[in-house]
C-alpha positions as CSV (number, residue, x, y, z in Angstrom):
1,X,95.7,-70.4,15.9
2,X,94.4,-67.8,13.7
3,X,93.2,-64.6,15.2
4,X,90.2,-62.7,13.8
5,X,91.3,-59.2,14.2
6,X,89.0,-56.7,12.6
7,X,85.9,-58.9,12.7
8,X,83.2,-57.3,14.9
9,X,85.5,-54.6,16.1
10,X,84.6,-52.1,13.4
11,X,85.1,-48.6,14.5
12,X,82.0,-46.5,13.5
13,X,82.1,-42.8,13.3
14,X,78.7,-41.1,12.5
15,X,75.5,-42.3,10.9
16,X,75.1,-44.5,8.0
17,X,72.7,-43.4,5.3
18,X,70.1,-46.0,6.3
19,X,70.2,-44.9,10.0
20,X,69.8,-41.2,8.9
21,X,66.9,-42.1,6.7
22,X,65.1,-44.0,9.5
23,X,65.7,-41.1,11.9
24,X,64.3,-38.6,9.4
25,X,61.3,-40.8,8.7
26,X,60.5,-41.1,12.4
27,X,60.9,-37.3,12.9
28,X,58.6,-36.7,9.8
29,X,55.9,-39.0,11.3
30,X,56.1,-37.2,14.7
31,X,55.9,-33.7,13.1
32,X,52.9,-34.9,11.0
33,X,51.1,-36.1,14.1
34,X,51.8,-32.8,15.9
35,X,50.7,-30.7,13.0
36,X,47.4,-32.7,12.6
37,X,46.7,-32.4,16.3
38,X,47.3,-28.6,16.2
39,X,44.9,-28.2,13.2
40,X,42.2,-30.2,14.9
41,X,42.7,-28.2,18.1
42,X,42.5,-24.9,16.2
43,X,39.3,-26.0,14.4
44,X,37.7,-27.1,17.7
45,X,38.6,-23.8,19.4
46,X,37.1,-21.8,16.5
47,X,33.9,-23.9,16.8
48,X,33.7,-23.4,20.5
49,X,34.2,-19.6,20.1
50,X,31.5,-19.5,17.4
51,X,29.1,-21.4,19.6
52,X,29.7,-19.1,22.5
53,X,29.0,-16.1,20.2
54,X,25.8,-17.7,19.0
55,X,24.7,-18.4,22.5
56,X,25.2,-14.7,23.4
57,X,23.2,-13.7,20.3
58,X,20.4,-16.2,21.2
59,X,20.1,-14.9,24.7
60,X,20.0,-11.3,23.5
61,X,17.3,-12.0,20.9
62,X,15.2,-13.9,23.5
63,X,15.6,-11.2,26.0
64,X,14.7,-8.5,23.4
65,X,11.6,-10.5,22.3
66,X,10.4,-11.1,25.9
67,X,10.7,-7.4,26.8
68,X,9.1,-6.3,23.6
69,X,6.1,-8.6,23.9
70,X,7.2,-11.3,21.4
71,X,8.5,-8.9,18.7
72,X,11.9,-9.8,17.4
73,X,14.6,-7.1,16.8
74,X,14.6,-5.6,13.3
75,X,18.3,-6.4,12.9
76,X,21.2,-7.6,15.1
77,X,22.6,-4.0,15.4
78,X,19.4,-3.1,17.4
79,X,20.6,-5.5,20.1
80,X,23.8,-3.5,20.4
81,X,22.1,-0.1,20.2
82,X,19.8,-1.0,23.1
83,X,22.6,-2.6,25.2
84,X,21.5,-6.2,25.0
85,X,25.0,-7.0,23.7
86,X,28.2,-5.1,24.6
87,X,29.6,-2.6,22.0
88,X,32.8,-4.5,21.4
89,X,31.1,-7.8,20.6
90,X,32.5,-9.6,17.5
91,X,29.8,-10.4,15.0
92,X,32.0,-12.6,12.9
93,X,32.6,-16.3,13.0
94,X,36.3,-16.8,14.2
95,X,37.0,-19.2,11.3
96,X,36.5,-16.8,8.4
97,X,34.5,-14.0,6.9
98,X,31.1,-15.2,8.1
99,X,29.6,-11.9,9.3
100,X,26.3,-12.5,11.1
101,X,25.1,-8.9,10.5
102,X,25.3,-9.2,6.7
103,X,21.9,-10.0,5.3
104,X,18.9,-10.8,7.4
105,X,19.7,-12.5,10.8
106,X,16.4,-14.5,10.5
107,X,18.1,-16.6,7.9
108,X,20.2,-18.0,10.7
109,X,17.7,-17.8,13.6
110,X,15.0,-20.3,14.3
111,X,12.5,-18.8,16.7
112,X,10.7,-22.1,17.3
113,X,14.0,-23.7,18.6
114,X,15.4,-20.4,19.9
115,X,18.7,-21.1,18.3
116,X,21.0,-19.2,16.0
117,X,23.1,-21.1,13.5
118,X,26.4,-20.1,12.1
119,X,26.7,-19.2,8.4
120,X,29.5,-21.8,8.2
121,X,27.7,-25.1,8.0
122,X,30.5,-27.1,9.8
123,X,29.9,-25.1,13.0
124,X,26.3,-26.2,13.4
125,X,25.4,-29.4,15.3
């Protein structure tokens, strides 16, 4: 009877190149998924912060106009000067250099709807 020594009893030490490539491929896919999730989360957080800032500005403008008999503030800094908004309020959109005090705020405020829109179009509903 002939013995089959060596067949199926291969002693492996370490990874083969194919196994390493598959492992790296799987890790790459997982890292890609995590990075995309983080980017989406960051964008949504910036949008939420921007909407919260716009809500504060809307409320201050409406409060100003109701106290001043329907007259809107001359500019957004008047809201801060007259304590409708705290002095440390951030006037910028958190996702970039979109300053709400640059230019006329009426470009971004709709008095009929009572809403302020962000200069960055992707933050508006």
